[in-house]
N, C-alpha and C positions, 0 to 999 in steps of 0.2 A: 571409388568416390571421385567426383568431378572437381579437379583443382580450380576450375574457373567459377565454382559456385560461391556466392557471397558467404562470408564467414563472420563469426564473432570471435575475436582473438583476445587472449589474456597473456600478458608478458610475464617474464620471470619476476619482475618487481611486484606484480599483482598477485601471482600465486605465492610469492614469498611471504606475504602477510598472512598466509593460511597454512604454513608448514605443518605437516602432520595430520591435516584434515582429509577425510575421505573424499575421493574424487567426485562421487555422486552428490555428496553434501555440498561441496564447493560449487558444482555446476548448478544445482537447484537454487542455492542462495543467490548466485550471480544473475541467473535468469529469472529469479522470482517465480519459479515453477516448483512442482512437487518432486520428491526424490524418485518416484516412479517414472516421471517424465525424463529425468536425468538418466536413469538406468536404461530407459528405452533408447535414448540417443546413443548411449554407449553400445548397447546391443546391436543397433543398426549400423555401427561403424561410422557414425557422424561426428565422432570426437577424435581429433588428432592430438596425441600427446607426444611431445618432444622433450628430451632426446631418446626416450624409450617408448615408441608407439605400441609395442607389444604389451605394455603394462596398463593400457587404457581399460581398466576394469573398475566396477563400482567401489570395491573395497580398497583400491590402491590409495596410498596416503602420499600427499604431495611432498616433494623433495625440493631442495634449493636448485634453481636453474630450470625447473619445469616450465614449459610454455604450453598453451592450449589453443587449438583452433576448432571451433564448433561450426560445422557446416550448417547453414540455414536449412530448415526443413522446407520442402516444397510446399508452396501455397495450394490449398485445395481449390478445385474449380468453384467459381463464384460469379455472381452477377456483379455489376458495377455498384449496386447499392445493397446494404444489409437487408436481410429478410427477417420476418417475424419468427420467433421461436417460443415454444411453450415453456418458459422458465418462470418459476413462481416469483411473485412480487409481494412484499409485505407493505401495504399502504397504511401509514399512521395518520395521514390527514389528506383530505381532498376537497376541493371546491371547483368552481368554474374557471379559476385562474391558474391553479397549479396543484400538484400533489407532492406530498413528502413521503419518502420511502425509508424503510429500515433495510439498507443494503446488506445482503448476507456476505460473510467472508468468503473469499475465493472467487468472487465474481468480478471480472474485468469490466470496466465501465463502458468503453466504446471500442469498436473494431480497430485493430492496428496490426502491424506485421506480427505474425505468430498467433494472433487472436482474431481471425476473421469472422468467427461465429461464437455463440455461447456467451455473449456479452449482455450487459444491462440494456443497451440500445436494442438488441434483438428482442429482448423481453418486452420492452416498451412498445415496439412496433406491433408485436403480437397482441398485447393486452389493450392498447389504446389507439391503435391504427393511426389515422391521420390527425387525430385530435391532440397534436403536440406542436410546439414551436419548431420552426424549421430554420430559424435565423442562424444557427450554428452549422447548418448543413445536414444532409441525411444521415451521415455517420455519427453525428452528435445531436440527433433530434431530441429536443426538450431539455438537454443538459445545460445547467447553469454553472455548476462546479463539479468537482470530481473527488473521489476517494481512491486511495491505493487499492489494488486488487484484494489484499488480505486485511484491509481495514474495513470494519463494519460500521453501520450506523446511518444517521440522518442524511438524506440527499434530497434536494429540491428539483422538481421537474416542471418546467413551464409548459403551459398549454397553448399560449399564443405568443407571437413575436413581441407584442407590446409588453406582456408580462415578463418575458425573457429579458428584454432590455432593462426594465425597472429592477428586476432581481439582480442582474449582472451589475448594474450601477450600484446597488446597495452593497454588494460584496466588494466592489472596487473602492468604494468610499469608506469601507470598514464600518458600515451601519448594521452589521450582523454580528451577534455575539455567538461564538462557537465554543462549545465545551466538549471535552473528550474524557473518557475514562481509560486508564492504562494500568497494567500490572508491570511494575518496574523492579529491576533486580537491585538488591542491596539495601542498607539502612540509611535513611535520610537523617541528617543532623538537625535539620530545621523542619518544622511542620508546614511551612509554606515558603515560597520564594519565586524568583523569576530568572529567565535567561534572555539576555539581550544580544547574544552573539550573532553577528552577520553571517549569513549562509551563502555559500557558493559551491561550485563544482569541485570535487576532490581533485587535487593536483596530480595524483597518480592513478587512483581507481576512478575512472571517469564515469562509471555507473552510479557512483555515490555522491552525496553532498556532504559538506562539513562546515564547521564554524571556522571562519578565516580571521586571521589577525589583521589583515588589511584587504580592502575590496569586499566583494560580496554584496548581498542585499540586506538591509536592516530587517531584523526579525525579533519578535517579542512574544515570549510564552510565559504565562504565569502558571504556577502549579500549587496544589494544596494536597497534603497527605491525608487521605481518608482513613486508612488503617495501615499501621506498620506491623509486619510480621518478622519472624526471625531471619528469613532469607530475602524478603522483598516486601513491597508495599503496593497498595492500590492508591493511585493519585488521580486527582481531577486536574485537567489542564485547560486553560482558556487561551485560545489563539487570538492574538491581536493583529497578526499578519498572517499571510497564507502562502508561505514558501514550500517548495517541494520537500516532502519528508520532514517538515519542520519539527514536530514533536519528537519524532524518532531521533533526529539529529541532536536536538537540544538536550533531551534526557540522557542520551549517550555521552554528550559532552560534559554533563554534570556528573558522570560516573554511575548513572543508573539506567542502563539500556533497557528497553522494553523486553519483557520476557518473550522468547520465541522469535525475536528479530535477529536473524543471522547476518543481515547486512550491516547493521550498526552495533551489534553485540556479538555474542558467541554462544555456544551451547551451554545452557545452564540447566542441567537435568537434576531432579531431586534424587535423593538417595536410592529410591526404588526405580529410577530411570525415567520417571514421568517428565515430559517436556511438551509444551504446546506445539501444535503443528504450524502455527502462524504467529505473527506478532500480536500480542494481546492489547489491541488498540481499538476503541469503539467511540464513534461520534455520537455522544449520548443526548445532546440537547443543542438546539439552534433557536435563537431568539431573533425575530425579524418583524418589521412592520409589514402588514399585508400590502402588496403592490397596488391594489385598487382601493381598499377602504382605509388604509393607514392604521388599522387596529394592530396592536402588538400581539404577536403569536409566539408561544413557547412550545416548540415542537420537539417531542422526546421519542427516542427509539429504545425499546426494551433491550436489556443486555442479552446477547446470544448465549446459547447453552454452553458452548465451548469456553466462553469467557467465565461463566459462573463456576464451571468445574475447575478451571485453572485458578480462579480467585480463592476458592475453598482450599485448594491444595497449597497455595502460596502463603496466604495470610489468615486462613481459617474463617 
């Protein structure tokens, strides 16, 4: 291994919050990638574990004092601009101004380090060619906002720079109503409520966000319990602000982490071992005035199959 290669490092304090967790699970959750990807990194010798490097195996469980260095994977050969790729898109609304998609879980929105291809932008270039706004640059062509890789649901894609500007302004001015469905762990004491905790970067785990006692950015999430089960509940959340990981952070702060979210929760398997492969969070509805006509649109994205299966298992 090349010691001069760029690395992603985790200190003893960072691993210490996950004592007893499998090494492949820790790597997957920290990188927000699959366990298969984490196991491939280990197999290729791209993970340096200290003070016992010989123990860098998928089944190794973290001990106090462990540190990790993950050597960055070499970037594939690429052009300066993303290329079109035949990735399926589910369009829920389209006209001459913009389209609304139901983004599938597991799809990264735009190219970045570690994800130079296989993104939503690559799919958009393939399916819509040059008929997209370029205001955000080629690597963010058409994008007005974003969703996390493992969050599914409604996303808006602008076709012209004029429409992009109007839509971006609506999001910035909070003229958009955003509703999500989530499967959250535990029993809610109230049928509805809110979280107003300011959100900022975690002081130790820099890959995470958290509710801060001082500082941070004002954040507001309303929630409503749709159905409470013995182990968890389905809730509808309305975002009044748009902070990074906001719903995931707020529900975890309330003591009800989203099922399958290993960044802000932990493993919550059912008695038979069933557990979702991702956080069960879906952007179900977005209400916005049309950027050209002013007509109020209510754009909805059907719940994906993995969410429906998980909901049945958790709340019936």
